VOBA-1610 file (N, C-alpha, C; in pm, whole numbers, padded with zeros to 5 digits, always signed):
BEGIN
Met-01843+00308-01421Met-01754+00199-01377Met-01608+00242-01397Ala-01529+00231-01290Ala-01387+00269-01297Ala-01311+00174-01387Glu-01218+00229-01463Glu-01132+00149-01551Glu-00986+00182-01526Gln-00902+00079-01538Gln-00759+00104-01528Gln-00710+00166-01659Lys-00634+00273-01645Lys-00580+00341-01762Lys-00450+00411-01725Lys-00383+00463-01825Lys-00257+00534-01800Lys-00288+00665-01728Ala-00222+00688-01615Ala-00246+00808-01535Ala-00135+00909-01559Pro-00163+01038-01538Pro-00058+01140-01552Pro+00059+01111-01458Leu+00180+01119-01510Leu+00301+01095-01430Leu+00348+01228-01371Leu+00359+01232-01239Leu+00409+01352-01172Leu+00561+01347-01172Lys+00624+01451-01229Lys+00769+01446-01251Lys+00848+01544-01165Lys+00787+01658-01131Lys+00859+01763-01057Lys+00783+01796-00929Glu+00853+01860-00836Glu+00788+01893-00709Glu+00663+01979-00730Glu+00670+02072-00824Glu+00553+02158-00848Glu+00433+02081-00902Asp+00459+01965-00968Asp+00348+01880-01016Asp+00265+01828-00899Phe+00333+01797-00789Phe+00264+01742-00672Phe+00179+01850-00604Val+00233+01972-00603Val+00158+02085-00547Val+00031+02109-00629Lys+00046+02105-00763Lys-00070+02127-00852Lys-00174+02016-00837Ala-00128+01893-00818Ala-00220+01779-00805Ala-00312+01794-00684Leu-00264+01865-00581Leu-00343+01882-00458Leu-00407+02021-00448Glu-00385+02103-00548Glu-00432+02242-00544Glu-00583+02250-00520Gly-00623+02322-00416Gly-00764+02340-00386Gly-00833+02220-00323Phe-00759+02113-00300Phe-00821+01989-00248Phe-00843+01996-00098Ile-00746+02054-00026Ile-00752+02058+00120Ile-00772+02202+00168Thr-00874+02222+00252Thr-00891+02348+00323Thr-00851+02321+00468Pro-00728+02359+00505Pro-00671+02315+00633Pro-00756+02343+00756Glu-00822+02462+00759Glu-00894+02499+00880Glu-01025+02423+00900Lys-01076+02357+00793Lys-01206+02288+00811Lys-01207+02141+00773Asp-01120+02098+00683Asp-01128+01960+00632Asp-01062+01859+00725Gln-01130+01746+00744Gln-01068+01629+00806Gln-01009+01545+00693Val-00881+01518+00701Val-00811+01445+00596Val-00778+01304+00643Ala-00804+01206+00558Ala-00759+01068+00583Ala-00644+01040+00488Leu-00527+01015+00543Leu-00406+00990+00464Leu-00370+00843+00477Leu-00396+00766+00372Leu-00376+00621+00374Leu-00252+00588+00291Leu-00154+00527+00357Leu-00023+00506+00295Leu+00022+00361+00307Asp+00061+00303+00197Asp+00127+00173+00201Asp+00271+00196+00248Tyr+00333+00094+00306Tyr+00472+00112+00353Tyr+00574+00060+00252Asp+00582-00072+00235Asp+00685-00131+00148Asp+00665-00090+00003Gly+00766-00027-00055Gly+00759+00012-00195Gly+00692+00147-00216Thr+00642+00207-00107Thr+00577+00339-00116Thr+00649+00439-00026Leu+00643+00416+00104Leu+00716+00503+00197Leu+00863+00466+00207Ala+00893+00340+00180Ala+01031+00291+00189Ala+01054+00187+00081Pro+01180+00167+00040Pro+01208+00066-00064Pro+01160-00072-00022Leu+01111-00148-00120Leu+01068-00285-00094Leu+01189-00377-00088Thr+01210-00437+00028Thr+01319-00533+00048Thr+01264-00649+00131Glu+01343-00755+00138Glu+01296-00874+00211Glu+01270-00841+00358Glu+01360-00764+00419Glu+01339-00714+00555Glu+01290-00570+00545Leu+01220-00522+00648Leu+01171-00384+00646Leu+01287-00286+00634Ser+01274-00191+00542Ser+01379-00091+00520Ser+01336+00044+00577Val+01430+00139+00582Val+01399+00270+00641Val+01349+00365+00532Met+01272+00464+00576Met+01221+00566+00486Met+01330+00667+00453Pro+01323+00730+00335Pro+01411+00845+00310Pro+01389+00951+00418Lys+01492+01027+00452Lys+01487+01120+00564Lys+01375+01223+00548Asp+01360+01281+00428Asp+01256+01383+00407Asp+01117+01325+00427Thr+01098+01200+00384Thr+00969+01133+00403Thr+00940+01118+00552Glu+01039+01074+00627Glu+01021+01054+00772Glu+00987+01186+00842Ile+01054+01294+00803Ile+01029+01424+00865Ile+00883+01467+00844Asn+00836+01453+00719Asn+00700+01496+00689Asn+00594+01403+00746Ile+00624+01274+00754Ile+00532+01178+00817Ile+00510+01218+00964Lys+00617+01252+01033Lys+00607+01290+01175Lys+00522+01416+01191Lys+00543+01514+01102Lys+00465+01638+01109Lys+00318+01612+01082Leu+00289+01534+00980Leu+00151+01506+00942Leu+00080+01421+01047Ala+00151+01325+01104Ala+00092+01239+01206Ala+00057+01318+01332Ala+00127+01426+01358Ala+00103+01508+01477Ala-00013+01606+01457Asn-00065+01614+01336Asn-00172+01709+01302Asn-00308+01647+01334Asp-00385+01710+01423Asp-00513+01650+01463Asp-00620+01658+01355Lys-00592+01726+01245Lys-00684+01729+01131Lys-00656+01615+01032Ile-00554+01534+01063Ile-00516+01425+00972Ile-00527+01291+01044Phe-00603+01201+00985Phe-00613+01062+01032Phe-00521+00981+00940Met-00410+00933+00994Met-00310+00863+00913Met-00315+00712+00936Val-00319+00639+00826Val-00315+00492+00832Val-00194+00445+00753Val-00113+00358+00813Val-00002+00295+00740Val-00037+00148+00721Phe-00049+00107+00595Phe-00079-00031+00559Phe+00049-00110+00535Ser+00040-00238+00565Ser+00149-00328+00529Ser+00092-00467+00506Gly+00155-00541+00417Gly+00120-00681+00400Gly+00181-00767+00510Arg+00271-00707+00588Arg+00336-00779+00697Arg+00247-00779+00821Glu+00293-00851+00924Glu+00215-00858+01047Glu+00210-00722+01115Leu+00102-00696+01185Leu+00082-00568+01253Leu+00199-00535+01347Ser+00239-00631+01429Ser+00345-00604+01527Ser+00476-00566+01459Glu+00503-00625+01343Glu+00628-00598+01271Glu+00633-00453+01222Ile+00526-00406+01157Ile+00527-00270+01104Ile+00518-00167+01217Lys+00440-00197+01321Lys+00427-00103+01433Lys+00559-00088+01509Asn+00625-00197+01536Asn+00752-00193+01609Asn+00864-00130+01526His+00850-00137+01395His+00951-00076+01306His+00937+00076+01305Leu+00814+00126+01298Leu+00792+00271+01287Leu+00784+00342+01422Lys+00703+00287+01513Lys+00690+00343+01648Lys+00643+00488+01649Phe+00563+00528+01552Phe+00508+00663+01551Phe+00377+00666+01629Pro+00361+00761+01721Pro+00230+00777+01785Pro+00133+00842+01685Asn+00007+00844+01718Asn-00097+00910+01636Asn-00112+00850+01497Val-00070+00725+01481Val-00084+00655+01352Val-00166+00529+01374Thr-00258+00502+01282Thr-00330+00374+01282Thr-00252+00277+01196Tyr-00218+00162+01251Tyr-00140+00061+01178Tyr-00233-00050+01130Ala-00218-00085+01003Ala-00301-00190+00943Ala-00210-00298+00886Gly-00197-00409+00956Gly-00114-00520+00911Gly-00196-00621+00832Asn-00127-00706+00759Asn-00195-00810+00680Asn-00309-00753+00594His-00278-00640+00528His-00376-00574+00437His-00503-00530+00508Gly-00492-00500+00638Gly-00610-00452+00710Gly-00684-00560+00786Leu-00630-00683+00787Leu-00692-00789+00867Leu-00667-00765+01016Glu-00554-00698+01048Glu-00522-00662+01186Glu-00505-00510+01190Val-00573-00444+01281Val-00566-00298+01288Val-00549-00254+01433Glu-00463-00155+01454Glu-00451-00094+01587Glu-00454+00057+01572Tyr-00548+00120+01645Tyr-00563+00266+01644Tyr-00469+00328+01749Pro-00442+00459+01738Pro-00354+00524+01836Pro-00403+00510+01980Ser-00534+00496+01999Ser-00591+00479+02133Ser-00555+00345+02196Gly-00502+00254+02114Gly-00473+00118+02161Gly-00582+00019+02126Lys-00694+00071+02074Lys-00804-00017+02033Lys-00759-00101+01914Lys-00790-00231+01919Lys-00746-00324+01813Lys-00864-00405+01762Phe-00853-00448+01639Phe-00943-00554+01593Phe-00871-00641+01491Lys-00918-00762+01482Lys-00853-00860+01394Lys-00961-00947+01331Ile-00951-00965+01201Ile-01043-01054+01130Ile-00973-01187+01107Glu-01033-01293+01153Glu-00973-01425+01139Glu-01010-01485+01003Met-00910-01532+00931Met-00934-01600+00804Met-00965-01748+00833Pro-01042-01813+00746Pro-01074-01955+00768Pro-00947-02040+00780Glu-00949-02135+00871Glu-00832-02220+00897Glu-00786-02292+00771Glu-00882-02338+00692Glu-00849-02411+00568Glu-00769-02323+00473Leu-00807-02195+00463Leu-00737-02102+00375Leu-00596-02075+00426Leu-00581-02060+00558Leu-00449-02036+00616Leu-00356-02155+00591Glu-00410-02274+00600Glu-00330-02394+00575Glu-00282-02397+00429Lys-00373-02366+00336Lys-00336-02361+00194Lys-00228-02257+00170His-00244-02142+00232His-00149-02033+00217His-00011-02075+00267Asn-00006-02133+00387Asn+00122-02173+00445Asn+00192-02280+00362Lys+00114-02372+00305Lys+00172-02476+00219Lys+00231-02415+00093Leu+00159-02319+00034Leu+00209-02253-00088Leu+00339-02178-00059Val+00341-02102+00050Val+00462-02027+00086Val+00580-02122+00106Ala+00557-02231+00177Ala+00664-02329+00204Ala+00716-02390+00074Glu+00625-02425-00018Glu+00668-02486-00146Glu+00745-02387-00232Leu+00699-02264-00237Leu+00770-02161-00315Leu+00912-02142-00260Lys+00924-02135-00128Lys+01056-02116-00066Lys+01148-02234-00092Glu+01089-02353-00091Glu+01168-02474-00111Glu+01213-02491-00256Lys+01124-02458-00351Lys+01149-02496-00490Lys+01197-02385-00583Val+01163-02258-00553Val+01199-02153-00651Val+01272-02033-00590Val+01314-02044-00465Val+01394-01937-00406Val+01541-01969-00426Cys+01601-01897-00520Cys+01743-01912-00550Cys+01786-01799-00644Ser+01915-01776-00654Ser+01971-01682-00753Ser+01908-01543-00747Gly+01874-01496-00626Gly+01819-01361-00609Gly+01668-01355-00600Ala+01599-01466-00627Ala+01453-01468-00614Ala+01416-01486-00466Trp+01304-01425-00426Trp+01260-01439-00286Trp+01108-01433-00276Val+01058-01481-00163Val+00914-01490-00141Val+00873-01390-00033Glu+00772-01309-00064Glu+00716-01215+00033Glu+00585-01273+00084Asp+00587-01316+00209Asp+00468-01375+00272Asp+00382-01263+00329Lys+00269-01237+00264Lys+00180-01127+00308Lys+00067-01179+00396Lys+00077-01302+00439Lys-00017-01367+00532Lys-00153-01396+00472Ile-00201-01311+00384Ile-00326-01342+00314Ile-00297-01372+00167Ser-00197-01304+00113Ser-00151-01333-00024Ser-00001-01357-00019Val+00057-01391-00132Val+00201-01417-00138Val+00255-01363-00270Thr+00375-01307-00264Thr+00438-01255-00386Thr+00575-01319-00405Tyr+00597-01366-00527Tyr+00727-01424-00565Tyr+00802-01319-00647His+00915-01271-00593His+00994-01166-00658His+01113-01228-00733Tyr+01129-01190-00859Tyr+01239-01249-00937Tyr+01323-01144-01012Lys+01318-01018-00965Lys+01387-00910-01036Lys+01537-00936-01050Gly+01599-00993-00947Gly+01744-01012-00951Gly+01791-01139-01019Val+01699-01217-01075Val+01735-01346-01135Val+01791-01326-01276Thr+01892-01404-01312Thr+01951-01394-01446Thr+01854-01444-01552Asp+01868-01394-01674Asp+01779-01434-01784Asp+01783-01584-01809Lys+01898-01644-01784Lys+01915-01788-01809Lys+01820-01872-01723Leu+01797-01829-01599Leu+01714-01906-01506Leu+01569-01856-01498Lys+01549-01731-01541Lys+01421-01662-01515Lys+01299-01739-01566Ala+01302-01779-01693Ala+01184-01844-01755Ala+01145-01972-01680Lys+01247-02051-01644Lys+01222-02178-01574Lys+01159-02154-01436Leu+01216-02058-01361Leu+01166-02030-01226Leu+01024-01970-01230Ile+01000-01881-01326Ile+00867-01820-01339Ile+00762-01927-01369Ala+00794-02015-01463Ala+00699-02121-01501Ala+00668-02211-01382Glu+00771-02246-01305Glu+00751-02333-01189Glu+00669-02262-01081Ala+00700-02134-01056Ala+00627-02058-00955Ala+00480-02041-00994Lys+00454-02014-01122Lys+00316-02002-01171Lys+00238-02130-01144Gly+00302-02243-01176Gly+00238-02373-01156Gly+00203-02398-01011Leu+00294-02361-00920Leu+00270-02382-00777Leu+00155-02296-00727Ile+00154-02170-00767Ile+00047-02078-00723Ile-00090-02129-00769Gln-00098-02168-00895Gln-00226-02214-00948Gln-00267-02350-00893Ser-00169-02437-00867Ser-00202-02571-00816Ser-00260-02566-00676His-00232-02459-00603His-00287-02443-00467His-00421-02368-00469Gly-00471-02337-00587Gly-00602-02274-00599Gly-00603-02124-00580Phe-00484-02061-00588Phe-00477-01915-00572Phe-00487-01847-00708Gln-00543-01727-00708Gln-00549-01647-00830Gln-00410-01595-00863Leu-00366-01614-00986Leu-00234-01570-01029Leu-00242-01432-01091Ile-00162-01338-01040Ile-00153-01203-01097Ile-00008-01179-01134Glu+00015-01146-01261Glu+00150-01121-01309Glu+00178-00971-01310Thr+00289-00931-01250Thr+00332-00792-01248Thr+00478-00788-01292Pro+00531-00669-01324Pro+00672-00662-01361Pro+00761-00714-01248Tyr+00838-00816-01278Tyr+00937-00874-01186Tyr+00876-00948-01067Ala+00746-00979-01073Ala+00686-01051-00960Ala+00560-01124-01004Leu+00530-01232-00930Leu+00403-01305-00945Leu+00332-01298-00812Glu+00203-01271-00816Glu+00126-01264-00693Glu+00023-01376-00690Gly+00010-01440-00574Gly-00095-01538-00553Gly-00195-01484-00453Lys-00320-01465-00496Lys-00424-01411-00407Lys-00529-01518-00382Pro-00573-01533-00258Pro-00678-01631-00229Pro-00810-01584-00291Arg-00894-01677-00324Arg-01023-01643-00386Arg-01126-01617-00275Val-01104-01505-00206Val-01195-01464-00098Val-01226-01316-00114Asn-01335-01272-00051Asn-01377-01133-00062Asn-01307-01049+00046Trp-01174-01042+00038Trp-01099-00954+00127Trp-00977-00901+00054Asp-00954-00772+00066Asp-00837-00709+00004Asp-00817-00574+00072Lys-00722-00497+00025Lys-00695-00367+00087Lys-00812-00270+00072Gly-00890-00288-00032Gly-01009-00205-00050Gly-01109-00227+00062Glu-01134-00355+00094Glu-01223-00388+00206Glu-01164-00338+00337Gly-01032-00353+00351Gly-00965-00307+00472Gly-00978-00156+00490Ala-00955-00081+00382Ala-00965+00066+00389Ala-01107+00109+00426Lys-01207+00048+00363Lys-01347+00083+00392Lys-01380+00056+00539Met-01338-00059+00589Met-01370-00096+00726Met-01304-00001+00826Ile-01177+00033+00803Ile-01106+00123+00893Ile-01173+00260+00897Leu-01207+00313+00780Leu-01268+00446+00773Leu-01408+00446+00833Glu-01482+00338+00812Glu-01617+00329+00867Glu-01615+00320+01019Lys-01520+00244+01072Lys-01511+00231+01218Lys-01468+00363+01283Gln-01388+00441+01212Gln-01341+00569+01267Gln-01439+00683+01245Phe-01505+00684+01128Phe-01586+00800+01088Phe-01732+00767+01056Asp-01775+00645+01085Asp-01914+00601+01060Asp-01942+00583+00911Ala-02065+00549+00880Ala-02101+00507+00744Ala-02089+00618+00639Asp-02096+00744+00683Asp-02089+00857+00589Asp-01947+00906+00564Trp-01847+00824+00591Trp-01707+00867+00579Trp-01674+00927+00442Ala-01730+00871+00336Ala-01696+00917+00200Ala-01740+01061+00176Lys-01846+01104+00244Lys-01897+01241+00227Lys-01824+01341+00314Asn-01764+01294+00422Asn-01712+01385+00524Asn-01561+01397+00530Leu-01491+01326+00441Leu-01345+01325+00447Leu-01282+01369+00315Lys-01162+01424+00324Lys-01076+01441+00207Lys-00973+01327+00217Ile-00976+01235+00122Ile-00896+01112+00131Ile-00782+01114+00030Ile-00664+01078+00079Ile-00547+01060-00008Ile-00495+00918+00016Tyr-00479+00844-00093Tyr-00426+00707-00083Tyr-00303+00694-00173Val-00198+00632-00119Val-00075+00612-00196Val-00027+00468-00179Gly-00006+00397-00291Gly+00043+00260-00284Gly+00116+00221-00411Asp+00191+00112-00404Asp+00276+00075-00518Asp+00242-00060-00580Asp+00150-00132-00521Asp+00135-00274-00554Asp+00000-00301-00622Thr-00011-00419-00680Thr-00141-00460-00735Thr-00245-00470-00624Thr-00202-00505-00501Thr-00296-00511-00389Thr-00351-00373-00357Asp-00273-00268-00384Asp-00320-00131-00361Asp-00427-00090-00461Glu-00427-00153-00577Glu-00528-00119-00678Glu-00670-00145-00627Asp-00685-00245-00539Asp-00817-00274-00482Asp-00868-00156-00399Ala-00778-00095-00320Ala-00817+00021-00240Ala-00836+00144-00328Ile-00749+00160-00426Ile-00758+00275-00517Ile-00890+00270-00594Lys-00932+00150-00632Lys-01059+00135-00704Lys-01177+00175-00615Val-01175+00131-00490Val-01281+00165-00394Val-01291+00317-00376Leu-01177+00384-00379Leu-01172+00529-00353Leu-01183+00612-00480His-01203+00545-00593His-01213+00616-00721His-01329+00716-00718Gly-01299+00841-00750Gly-01402+00944-00751Gly-01434+01001-00614Ile-01369+00948-00509Ile-01394+00996-00373Ile-01278+01083-00325Gly-01155+01035-00349Gly-01038+01107-00301Gly-00934+01124-00411Lys-00812+01156-00370Lys-00697+01166-00461Lys-00612+01041-00440Thr-00585+00969-00549Thr-00513+00842-00536Thr-00388+00843-00624Phe-00284+00777-00572Phe-00153+00780-00636Phe-00094+00638-00638Arg-00043+00597-00753Arg+00022+00465-00766Arg+00170+00486-00793Val+00253+00420-00715Val+00398+00429-00728Val+00448+00317-00818Ser+00507+00353-00931Ser+00559+00252-01024Ser+00648+00319-01127Glu+00757+00251-01161Glu+00846+00301-01266Glu+00803+00252-01404Leu+00700+00168-01410Leu+00658+00107-01535Leu+00597+00213-01629Pro+00656+00234-01747Pro+00604+00337-01837Pro+00467+00304-01896Thr+00433+00175-01899Thr+00304+00133-01958Thr+00198+00103-01852Leu+00221+00150-01730Leu+00131+00119-01618Leu-00014+00161-01646Lys-00106+00070-01619Lys-00249+00104-01620Lys-00300+00090-01477Thr-00371+00191-01431Thr-00408+00199-01291Thr-00543+00268-01273Tyr-00607+00242-01158Tyr-00728+00314-01122Tyr-00694+00451-01061Ala-00565+00473-01031Ala-00524+00594-00960Ala-00537+00719-01047Asn-00547+00834-00977Asn-00551+00962-01047Asn-00415+01000-01105Tyr-00308+00957-01034Tyr-00173+00997-01075Tyr-00075+00882-01054Gln+00034+00887-01130Gln+00145+00793-01112Gln+00266+00867-01056Ile+00331+00805-00959Ile+00456+00855-00902Ile+00564+00751-00933Lys+00680+00797-00974Lys+00779+00701-01024Lys+00858+00630-00913Thr+00896+00702-00808Thr+00987+00643-00709Thr+00942+00669-00566Val+01000+00591-00476Val+00977+00609-00332Val+01019+00749-00288Glu+01131+00796-00339Glu+01180+00929-00301Glu+01079+01038-00337Glu+01010+01021-00451Glu+00914+01122-00495Glu+00784+01118-00413Val+00759+01007-00345Val+00646+01004-00250Val+00670+01110-00142Gly+00796+01132-00107Gly+00831+01238-00012Gly+00786+01375-00061Trp+00791+01398-00191Trp+00744+01526-00248Trp+00594+01542-00228Leu+00521+01431-00240Leu+00376+01437-00219Leu+00345+01473-00074Leu+00413+01408+00020Leu+00391+01437+00162Leu+00428+01581+00194Lys+00534+01629+00132Lys+00576+01769+00149Lys+00467+01864+00099Ala+00403+01827-00016Ala+00296+01910-00073Ala+00173+01911+00018Val+00143+01796+00082Val+00032+01792+00178Val+00064+01882+00297Gln+00184+01866+00350Gln+00226+01946+00466Gln+00228+02095+00434Ala+00259+02131+00310Ala+00266+02272+00269Ala+00133+02344+00290Asn+00020+02273+00281Asn-00111+02332+00306Asn-00119+02386+00449Tyr-00057+02315+00542Tyr-00063+02355+00682Tyr+00043+02457+00717Glu+00155+02455+00644Glu+00258+02557+00661Glu+00206+02693+00617Lys+00127+02695+00508Lys+00066+02820+00457Lys-00026+02879+00563Lys-00103+02791+00626Lys-00198+02835+00728Lys-00124+02907+00843Lys-00007+02854+00882Lys+00070+02912+00991Lys+00119+03053+00957Lys+00154+03070+00827Lys+00212+03199+00785Lys+00108+03310+00778Ile-00019+03270+00756Ile-00124+03372+00738Ile-00152+03445+00869
//
């Protein structure tokens, strides 16, 4: 049984190279590269932000490689993340994998129960009305919701946190506390782990776990669901500056910028092949 624990922190570029050493054989392996967007490929902000330049360069190279199946996840709507990136050869997964579009144009969408959507919308509206102030903001992930309070002064923080906790729980959502944020998750059997499994199964059939080299990178508690599913199957990375972080991931990455080092290390496998 997988357990959350402190993972090795990758600090230098050579650490990322070592973490992937011997994992990918470029000429024969099919690689599935599953990447969260907000807080992983780009800084987490209320509106979609841009990726660091080095990250964007390597994403384009990797996406063009026919040995790599790339998925970009977002808690935002599919159209929003797809129109923001506009990269061909990428599978986009919006709403934690509830909406998916493959490079071929093939799409699928899982409809959540109407009653759950109504509860979700009411919670989002109440949070925005009652506890959005002084730098706090609400991230509507369509299936879950996150209340961010990192920029709030200490004087107001305790009051706003207590009120937000009460609202999340009063609507019947599971409360998850993280550094500088509260997450409300619906009590349903759907998360990024289920989304990742479904995407890989539809693309590679039921034996996907045996036939792929999988890399997953994410920064959020929602990513832990996917990281747990992939435990012991692939290489997983959690992005967090928290020194006491406990995770299902194999490794911890501190910043968005350092995710670029990981992508560079993946791409280096294919650069070596060209030189030979």
